[in-house]
C-alpha positions in Angstrom: 14.5 26.4 13.3 16.4 25.3 10.1 14.1 22.4 9.5 11.0 24.6 9.9 12.5 27.1 7.4 13.2 24.3 4.9 9.6 23.0 5.3 8.2 26.5 5.0 10.2 27.0 1.8 8.9 23.7 0.4 5.4 24.7 1.3 5.7 27.9 -0.6 7.2 26.1 -3.6 4.6 23.3 -3.6 1.4 25.1 -2.5 2.2 28.6 -3.6 1.3 30.0 -0.1 2.3 33.6 0.2 3.9 34.9 3.3 4.0 38.5 2.1 1.7 40.8 4.2 0.5 44.3 3.4 2.2 45.8 6.5 5.5 44.1 7.0 5.6 45.3 10.6 2.4 43.4 11.5 3.9 40.5 13.6 0.4 39.0 14.3 -0.3 38.7 10.6 3.1 37.1 10.0 2.5 34.6 12.8 -0.9 33.7 11.4 0.6 33.2 7.9 3.3 30.9 9.4 0.6 28.9 11.2 -1.3 28.5 7.9 1.9 27.5 6.2 2.6 24.9 8.9 -1.0 23.6 8.5 -0.5 23.2 4.8 2.6 21.2 5.4 0.8 19.0 8.0 -2.0 18.3 5.5 0.4 16.9 2.9 1.0 13.1 2.6 4.6 14.0 1.6 5.4 15.1 5.2 3.0 13.0 7.3 3.4 9.6 5.8 1.0 6.7 6.5 -1.5 7.4 9.3 -0.2 4.3 11.1 3.3 5.8 11.5 4.6 5.1 14.9 5.4 2.2 17.3 2.9 -0.6 18.0 2.7 -3.9 19.9 0.3 -6.9 19.9 0.9 -7.9 23.5 0.0 -11.6 24.1 2.3 -14.6 23.8 4.4 -13.4 20.9 4.3 -9.7 21.7 5.0 -8.7 18.1 6.0 -5.1 17.6 5.3 -3.1 14.4 7.1 0.1 13.6 6.3 2.4 10.7 8.9 5.1 10.3 11.3 6.9 8.0 14.6 5.2 7.5 17.1 6.9 5.1 14.4 9.2 3.8 12.1 6.2 2.9 9.0 4.9 4.7 9.5 1.5 6.2 7.4 -1.0 8.2 9.3 -3.4 10.5 7.6 -6.3 12.3 9.2 -8.7 14.8 8.3 -11.0 17.6 9.9 -12.5 20.7 12.2 -15.5 20.3 9.4 -18.1 21.0 7.5 -16.9 17.9 10.5 -15.5 16.0 10.0 -13.8 12.7 10.9 -10.4 11.3 9.9 -8.6 8.2 11.0 -5.3 6.8 8.8 -3.7 4.2 10.0 -0.8 2.1 6.8 1.1 1.6 6.7 1.9 -2.1 3.3 3.6 -2.0 0.5 4.1 0.4 -3.0 5.6 0.5 -4.4 6.9 3.8 -7.9 7.3 2.4 -8.0 3.6 1.3 -5.9 2.6 4.3 -3.5 0.5 2.3 0.2 0.4 1.7 2.2 -1.5 -0.9 5.6 -2.8 -0.1 8.8 -4.5 -1.2 10.2 -7.1 1.2 13.8 -6.1 1.9 14.6 -8.4 4.9 13.1 -11.3 6.7 13.6 -14.2 9.1 11.1 -17.0 9.7 7.9 -16.6 7.8 8.1 -12.7 7.6 8.0 -12.2 3.8 10.0 -13.1 0.7 12.9 -10.8 0.0 12.5 -9.1 -3.3 8.8 -9.8 -3.6 6.0 -7.2 -3.2 2.7 -7.2 -1.3 -0.2 -5.1 -0.1 -1.5 -4.4 3.4 -4.8 -3.0 4.5 -5.4 -1.5 7.9 -8.3 -0.4 10.1 -7.3 2.6 12.2 -8.9 3.2 15.6 -7.0 6.0 17.4 -4.7 4.1 19.8 -5.0 0.8 17.9 -5.0 -0.5 14.4 -5.8 -3.8 12.7 -3.4 -5.2 10.1 -4.3 -7.5 7.1 -1.7 -8.5 4.5 -4.0 -9.4 1.6 -1.4 -9.8 -1.1 2.1 -11.1 -0.9 4.8 -12.8 -3.0 4.0 -10.7 -6.0 6.8 -10.2 -8.6 6.1 -6.5 -9.2 4.8 -3.5 -7.4 2.1 -3.1 -10.1 0.9 -6.7 -9.4 0.7 -6.0 -5.6 -1.3 -2.7 -6.3 -3.6 -4.5 -8.7 -4.4 -7.3 -6.2 -7.9 -7.5 -5.0 -8.5 -6.3 -1.4 -11.8 -8.2 -1.2 -10.3 -10.7 1.3 -9.6 -7.8 3.7 -13.2 -7.5 5.1 -13.0 -4.4 7.4 -16.3 -5.2 9.1 -15.0 -8.6 10.4 -11.8 -8.4 12.4 -12.3 -12.0 13.7 -12.0 -13.8 10.4 -12.1 -11.1 7.7 -8.5 -11.3 6.6 -8.7 -14.2 4.0 -10.3 -16.4 6.7 -7.9 -15.4 9.4 -8.2 -12.7 12.1 -6.9 -9.2 11.6 -3.8 -8.6 13.8 -4.5 -5.9 16.4 -1.7 -3.5 17.3 -1.8 -1.0 20.2 0.2 2.2 20.2 3.3 2.1 22.4 
């Protein structure tokens, strides 16, 4: 209940939603206002994060997993694969855009060919309910601004077979 109260207070601060009702004894009206406030919170990127938040898996020989979650109040993406195809990459998501279906990251940890620590990159995705396709179209940039300015033209969303700079998009299924 405390978390909901904090979120509700933030909603009122950010959106100006008013929970005052003409008749303070009207429990139904108060409940409706609380539902509206919760909906306003749910509509905010601040609370929802990237639409691909969750746990995913490729299946197949390497069975790579991909997790997008909040770690220490920051959005992170973490990829890894089984030992036979070992790599890991941890992306600190510095910015994202659900409408463009992109996130921009700083590589904070890696093994194998995951990413270069301290460098920035950009990822495009195609979201399809219980699956999404991943394409890293920019990497090894020295600044976040360079990663955000990189052209996404090599991430062709109409061609998952070879539309990621000549490679296939990586398909992940929700766990």
